[in-house]
N, CA and C of each residue as an Amber inpcrd file, in Angstrom:
protein
   366
 -91.8830000 -71.2920000 128.5940000 -92.6870000 -70.8480000 127.4980000
 -92.9310000 -69.3570000 127.6820000 -92.6580000 -68.5980000 126.6380000
 -92.8900000 -67.1580000 126.6600000 -94.0730000 -66.8410000 125.7570000
 -95.0650000 -66.1860000 126.3210000 -96.2430000 -65.7550000 125.5720000
 -96.0950000 -64.2550000 125.3150000 -96.0720000 -63.8680000 124.0480000
 -95.8280000 -62.4760000 123.6970000 -97.1190000 -61.6760000 123.6470000
 -97.0710000 -60.4690000 124.1780000 -98.1920000 -59.5290000 124.1590000
 -97.7380000 -58.2310000 123.5030000 -98.6700000 -57.5670000 122.8310000
 -98.3880000 -56.2430000 122.2740000 -98.5930000 -55.1890000 123.3420000
 -97.8680000 -54.0790000 123.2660000 -98.1040000 -52.9860000 124.2110000
 -99.5160000 -52.4260000 124.0340000-100.0650000 -51.8710000 125.1010000
-101.4060000 -51.3060000 125.0240000-101.4520000 -50.0680000 124.1400000
-100.4010000 -49.2740000 124.1610000-100.3540000 -48.0980000 123.2920000
 -99.1210000 -48.2040000 122.3990000 -99.3640000 -48.1270000 121.1020000
 -98.2890000 -48.2340000 120.1290000 -97.7600000 -46.8470000 119.7890000
 -96.5200000 -46.7850000 119.3730000 -95.9100000 -45.5080000 119.0250000
 -95.7040000 -45.4280000 117.5190000 -95.8890000 -44.2270000 116.9950000
 -95.7140000 -43.9510000 115.5740000 -94.9730000 -42.6250000 115.4790000
 -94.0430000 -42.5260000 114.5140000 -93.3340000 -41.2550000 114.3710000
 -94.3050000 -40.1620000 113.9330000 -93.9510000 -38.9320000 114.2050000
 -94.8530000 -37.8310000 113.8560000 -94.9370000 -37.6940000 112.3400000
 -96.0830000 -37.2620000 111.8760000 -96.3230000 -37.1680000 110.4380000
 -95.4730000 -36.0740000 109.7980000 -95.0370000 -35.1040000 110.5750000
 -94.2440000 -34.0030000 110.0370000 -92.8560000 -34.4550000 109.5940000
 -92.3900000 -35.5970000 110.0890000 -91.0470000 -36.0600000 109.7490000
 -90.9200000 -36.4640000 108.2900000 -91.9470000 -37.0770000 107.7320000
 -91.8470000 -37.5800000 106.3700000 -93.2560000 -37.7300000 105.8030000
 -93.6880000 -36.7660000 105.0400000 -95.0230000 -36.8080000 104.4740000
 -94.9390000 -37.3790000 103.0740000 -95.6840000 -38.4430000 102.8330000
 -95.7140000 -39.0820000 101.5240000 -97.1290000 -39.0350000 100.9890000
 -97.2410000 -38.9630000  99.7020000 -98.5260000 -39.0540000  99.0420000
 -98.8260000 -40.5250000  98.7960000 -99.9920000 -40.9660000  99.2000000
-100.3970000 -42.3580000  98.9870000-101.5020000 -42.3660000  97.9490000
-101.1960000 -42.9250000  96.7910000-102.2040000 -43.0710000  95.7450000
-102.9900000 -44.3450000  95.9990000-104.2750000 -44.2820000  95.8370000
-105.1400000 -45.4380000  96.0260000-105.5640000 -45.9690000  94.6590000
-104.6480000 -46.6800000  94.0130000-104.9190000 -47.2470000  92.6960000
-105.8640000 -48.4280000  92.8240000-106.7290000 -48.6530000  91.8430000
-107.6010000 -49.8410000  91.8880000-106.7650000 -51.1150000  91.9370000
-107.2180000 -52.0710000  92.6940000-106.5000000 -53.3350000  92.8520000
-106.5540000 -54.1110000  91.5460000-105.3990000 -54.5020000  91.0360000
-105.3210000 -55.1960000  89.7540000-105.1350000 -56.7040000  89.8990000
-105.2160000 -57.2190000  91.1130000-105.1300000 -58.6480000  91.4260000
-103.7420000 -59.2310000  91.2070000-102.7300000 -58.3970000  90.9770000
-101.3600000 -58.9000000  90.8540000-100.7150000 -58.9450000  92.2260000
 -99.9160000 -59.9600000  92.4330000 -99.1520000 -60.0680000  93.6720000
 -97.7280000 -59.6250000  93.3870000 -97.2980000 -58.5580000  94.0470000
 -95.9360000 -58.0790000  93.8660000 -95.4470000 -57.4700000  95.1680000
 -94.1480000 -57.4920000  95.3650000 -93.5380000 -56.9500000  96.5650000
 -93.1910000 -55.4900000  96.3380000 -94.0050000 -54.6050000  96.8760000
 -93.7540000 -53.1690000  96.7700000 -93.0890000 -52.6240000  98.0260000
 -92.7560000 -53.4870000  98.9440000 -92.1950000 -53.0650000 100.2250000
 -90.8100000 -53.6760000 100.4340000 -89.9980000 -53.7340000  99.3800000
 -88.6880000 -54.3600000  99.4940000 -87.7270000 -53.5660000 100.3730000
 -87.9820000 -52.2810000 100.6160000 -87.1540000 -51.4740000 101.5130000
 -87.7150000 -51.4240000 102.9330000 -88.7700000 -52.1980000 103.1780000
 -89.4270000 -52.2030000 104.4840000 -89.0390000 -53.4630000 105.2420000
 -88.7760000 -53.3160000 106.5400000 -88.4470000 -54.4840000 107.3610000
 -89.1700000 -54.3830000 108.6970000 -89.3670000 -55.5260000 109.3250000
 -90.0050000 -55.6080000 110.6350000 -88.9710000 -56.0920000 111.6460000
 -88.9590000 -55.4850000 112.8340000 -87.9900000 -55.8290000 113.8690000
 -88.7320000 -56.1390000 115.1610000 -88.4660000 -57.2870000 115.7240000
 -89.0670000 -57.6850000 117.0000000 -88.1510000 -57.2510000 118.1310000
 -88.7090000 -56.5680000 119.1130000 -87.9310000 -56.1810000 120.2940000
 -88.8120000 -56.3450000 121.5280000 -88.1650000 -56.4670000 122.6570000
 -88.8690000 -56.7110000 123.9130000 -88.8040000 -55.4800000 124.7960000
 -89.9050000 -55.2080000 125.5030000 -89.9020000 -54.1450000 126.5010000
 -89.4660000 -54.7810000 127.8250000 -89.5120000 -54.0230000 128.8740000
 -89.1050000 -54.5320000 130.1970000 -90.2540000 -55.2090000 130.9390000
 -91.4570000 -55.2300000 130.3610000 -92.6250000 -55.7490000 131.0640000
 -92.6860000 -57.2660000 130.9680000 -92.7880000 -57.9430000 132.1230000
 -92.9400000 -59.3960000 132.2110000 -93.9540000 -59.7300000 133.2940000
 -94.6690000 -60.8160000 133.1070000 -95.6070000 -61.3020000 134.1150000
 -95.4270000 -62.8110000 134.2260000 -94.9490000 -63.2480000 135.3830000
 -94.7520000 -64.6720000 135.5990000 -96.0920000 -65.3590000 135.7700000
 -96.2000000 -66.5960000 135.2910000 -97.4430000 -67.3540000 135.3750000
 -97.2230000 -68.5710000 136.2580000 -98.0980000 -68.7540000 137.2020000
 -98.0030000 -69.9050000 138.1050000 -98.5690000 -71.1340000 137.3960000
 -97.7030000 -72.1040000 137.1180000 -98.1370000 -73.3380000 136.4640000
 -98.2280000 -74.4940000 137.4540000 -98.0790000 -74.1950000 138.7370000
 -98.2890000 -75.2080000 139.7670000 -97.0480000 -75.9600000 140.2160000
 -95.9230000 -75.7650000 139.5620000 -94.7160000 -76.4810000 139.9820000
 -93.9830000 -75.6660000 141.0390000 -93.3250000 -76.3510000 141.9510000
 -92.6060000 -75.6910000 143.0410000 -91.1490000 -76.1480000 143.0470000
 -90.2510000 -75.2860000 143.4910000 -88.8580000 -75.6480000 143.6670000
 -87.9950000 -75.5230000 142.4200000 -88.5480000 -75.0570000 141.3190000
 -87.7480000 -74.8880000 140.1070000 -87.0000000 -73.5590000 140.1500000
 -85.8270000 -73.5330000 139.5620000 -85.0850000 -72.2790000 139.4570000
 -85.5830000 -71.4420000 138.2910000 -86.0150000 -72.1010000 137.2550000
 -86.4850000 -71.4000000 136.0590000 -87.9950000 -71.2130000 136.1150000
 -88.4700000 -70.2320000 135.4050000 -89.9020000 -69.9940000 135.2730000
 -90.3820000 -70.7840000 134.0680000 -91.4440000 -71.5600000 134.2490000
 -91.9180000 -72.3990000 133.1510000 -92.7360000 -71.6310000 132.1240000
 -93.4760000 -70.6300000 132.5420000 -94.3010000 -69.8610000 131.6110000
 -94.4010000 -68.4220000 132.1010000 -94.3700000 -67.5140000 131.1550000
 -94.5110000 -66.0970000 131.4990000 -94.9730000 -65.3180000 130.2850000
 -95.5990000 -64.1870000 130.5550000 -95.9740000 -63.2390000 129.5190000
 -94.8710000 -62.1940000 129.4250000 -94.5590000 -61.7800000 128.2320000
 -93.6080000 -60.6910000 128.0500000 -94.1100000 -59.7950000 126.9240000
 -93.8540000 -58.5210000 127.0880000 -94.3270000 -57.5530000 126.1110000
 -93.2890000 -57.3980000 125.0050000 -93.7530000 -57.4390000 123.7710000
 -92.8640000 -57.3190000 122.6190000 -93.4860000 -56.3650000 121.6030000
 -92.6410000 -55.6070000 120.9510000 -93.1120000 -54.7100000 119.9010000
 -92.5570000 -55.1720000 118.5580000 -93.3160000 -54.9170000 117.5310000
 -92.8580000 -55.1590000 116.1690000 -92.7390000 -53.7850000 115.5240000
 -91.5090000 -53.3800000 115.2850000 -91.2570000 -52.0750000 114.6980000
 -91.1470000 -52.1710000 113.1850000 -91.7330000 -51.1980000 112.5040000
 -91.6510000 -51.1150000 111.0450000 -90.5600000 -50.1050000 110.7030000
 -89.6560000 -50.5230000 109.8300000 -88.5610000 -49.6650000 109.3860000
 -88.6110000 -49.5360000 107.8700000 -88.4740000 -48.3110000 107.3910000
 -88.4300000 -48.0310000 105.9550000 -87.0480000 -47.4780000 105.6380000
 -86.2930000 -48.2210000 104.8390000 -84.9120000 -47.8540000 104.4930000
 -84.0760000 -47.5980000 105.7440000 -84.2580000 -48.4090000 106.7630000
 -83.4790000 -48.3090000 107.9890000 -83.9830000 -47.2960000 108.9950000
 -85.0160000 -46.5170000 108.6670000 -85.5660000 -45.5250000 109.5930000
 -86.8430000 -46.0580000 110.2100000 -86.9760000 -45.8820000 111.5230000
 -88.1570000 -46.3410000 112.2450000 -89.3860000 -45.5530000 111.8100000
 -90.4900000 -46.2590000 111.5410000 -91.7500000 -45.6350000 111.1330000
 -92.7710000 -45.7100000 112.2630000 -92.9070000 -46.8860000 112.8700000
 -93.8830000 -47.0570000 113.9350000 -93.9310000 -48.4960000 114.3890000
 -94.7940000 -48.7540000 115.3520000 -94.9750000 -50.0970000 115.9020000
 -96.2820000 -50.6950000 115.4000000 -96.3080000 -52.0070000 115.2930000
 -97.4890000 -52.7450000 114.8560000 -98.0250000 -53.6080000 115.9780000
 -99.3260000 -53.8130000 115.9610000 -99.9380000 -54.8530000 116.7800000
-100.3810000 -55.9270000 115.7980000 -99.6140000 -56.9570000 115.6680000
 -99.8490000 -57.9540000 114.6340000-101.1810000 -58.6740000 114.8350000
-101.6570000 -58.7640000 116.0610000-102.9270000 -59.4420000 116.3130000
-104.1180000 -58.6560000 115.7780000-103.9760000 -57.3350000 115.6260000
-105.0620000 -56.5300000 115.0680000-105.3520000 -56.8850000 113.6160000
-104.3920000 -57.4550000 112.9250000-104.5910000 -57.8500000 111.5320000
-105.7430000 -58.8440000 111.4180000-105.8900000 -59.7230000 112.3760000
-106.8890000 -60.7720000 112.2940000-108.3070000 -60.2730000 112.5560000
-108.4530000 -59.0050000 112.9360000-109.7800000 -58.4320000 113.1500000
-110.3630000 -57.8300000 111.8770000-109.5680000 -57.7370000 110.8250000
-110.0190000 -57.1680000 109.5610000-110.5210000 -58.2850000 108.6620000
-111.6890000 -58.1110000 108.0560000-112.2830000 -59.1720000 107.2490000
-111.5050000 -59.4500000 105.9660000-110.6600000 -58.5110000 105.5190000
-109.8670000 -58.7370000 104.3200000-108.5240000 -59.4140000 104.6260000
-108.2200000 -59.6040000 105.8900000-106.9350000 -60.1920000 106.2720000
-107.0600000 -61.7020000 106.3560000-106.7520000 -62.3250000 105.2470000
-106.7950000 -63.7760000 105.1770000-105.6310000 -64.2680000 104.3440000
-105.1410000 -65.4260000 104.6760000-104.1310000 -66.0670000 103.8480000
-104.8710000 -67.0330000 102.9400000-104.8180000 -66.7560000 101.6560000
-105.5290000 -67.5830000 100.6880000-104.4800000 -68.3480000  99.8840000
-104.4410000 -69.6590000 100.0220000-103.4290000 -70.4190000  99.2860000
-103.7120000 -70.3850000  97.7900000-102.6430000 -70.4370000  97.0130000
-102.7840000 -70.4560000  95.5660000-103.3120000 -71.8160000  95.1320000
-104.3190000 -71.8180000  94.2770000-104.9260000 -73.0470000  93.8040000
-104.1390000 -73.5740000  92.6130000-103.6810000 -74.8060000  92.6870000
-102.9110000 -75.4210000  91.6040000-103.7710000 -76.3370000  90.7370000
-105.0470000 -76.4510000  91.0690000-105.9410000 -77.3630000  90.3650000
-106.5940000 -76.6310000  89.1900000-106.4010000 -77.1400000  87.9670000
-106.9290000 -76.4940000  86.7630000-108.4550000 -76.4500000  86.7520000
-109.1280000 -77.3410000  87.4740000-110.5930000 -77.3370000  87.4990000
-111.1570000 -76.0870000  88.1430000-110.3640000 -75.4000000  88.9480000
-110.8530000 -74.2240000  89.6710000-110.5910000 -72.9180000  88.9370000
-109.9770000 -72.9870000  87.7480000-109.6710000 -71.7560000  87.0160000
-110.9270000 -70.9500000  86.6930000-112.0310000 -71.6120000  86.4170000
-113.2560000 -70.8980000  86.0810000-113.8590000 -70.2120000  87.3040000
-113.3830000 -70.5220000  88.5060000-113.9200000 -69.9270000  89.7290000
-113.0840000 -68.7490000  90.2290000-112.1040000 -68.3120000  89.4400000
-111.2840000 -67.1790000  89.8490000-112.1590000 -65.9260000  89.9050000
-111.8680000 -65.0740000  90.8550000-112.6270000 -63.8340000  91.0110000
-112.2360000 -62.8640000  89.9050000-113.2070000 -62.3730000  89.1270000
-112.8780000 -61.4080000  88.0740000-112.3170000 -60.1260000  88.6780000
-111.4000000 -59.4970000  87.9630000-110.7770000 -58.2670000  88.4400000
-111.8290000 -57.1900000  88.6890000-112.9060000 -57.1740000  87.9080000
-113.9440000 -56.1510000  88.0810000-114.5800000 -56.2430000  89.4700000
-114.7230000 -57.4680000  90.0030000-115.3220000 -57.6100000  91.3310000
-114.3810000 -57.1510000  92.4290000-113.0990000 -57.0550000  92.1290000
-112.1280000 -56.5980000  93.1170000-111.9700000 -55.0770000  93.1040000
-112.7750000 -54.3750000  92.3310000-112.6050000 -52.9330000  92.1900000
-112.8780000 -52.1800000  93.4780000-113.5070000 -52.7840000  94.4480000
-113.7320000 -52.1190000  95.7330000-112.4600000 -52.0670000  96.5720000
-111.4490000 -52.8430000  96.1890000-110.1780000 -52.8560000  96.9050000
-109.2080000 -51.9060000  96.2170000-108.2390000 -51.4030000  96.9740000
-107.2150000 -50.5310000  96.4080000-105.8380000 -51.1080000  96.6970000
-104.8650000 -50.6610000  95.9320000-103.4880000 -51.0700000  96.1050000
-102.7070000 -49.8980000  96.6620000-101.9510000 -50.1150000  97.7110000
-101.0610000 -49.0970000  98.2540000 -99.6490000 -49.6250000  98.0620000
 -98.8350000 -48.8870000  97.3110000 -97.5290000 -49.3770000  96.9170000
 -96.3730000 -48.8260000  97.7400000 -96.6510000 -48.0380000  98.7530000
 -95.5430000 -47.5160000  99.5770000 -96.0450000 -47.2510000 100.9780000
C-alpha cells in the first residue's frame, strides 16, 4: 500500500513568464468547463518512507509513504504544483450532487445570494 504525501514546499513558475489578467466576474451559477486546455499530471519525487506493519521475512514492503506532486499544465506548459489536500480546508470546497427531485426546485439558491462568489475563467 502506497500512501501519497504532498511536498512541503510547492513550486510555481515565476510570474514574469506569463502574466494574465484575471477578471473576477460575478458568479452566475452556471456550470461550464473553462479549463479545457488545462491538465493535471501526477509524478513522484524520490522521497519514500517505509512503514513497519509488523511482518517479518517479506521481500516486498507492505506499506510506505511516498511523495507525489500534482502538476498543473496549461496548453502543455507547466504552471505549478498543487497540494490537493489543501482544497478540503476551504469552506467553499464541497462536492454538491445535483438534485433530481422536483420537490427541491423551490429550495434552489437564488443567483442574487451567490453574488459574493466570483467566476474565474482562466
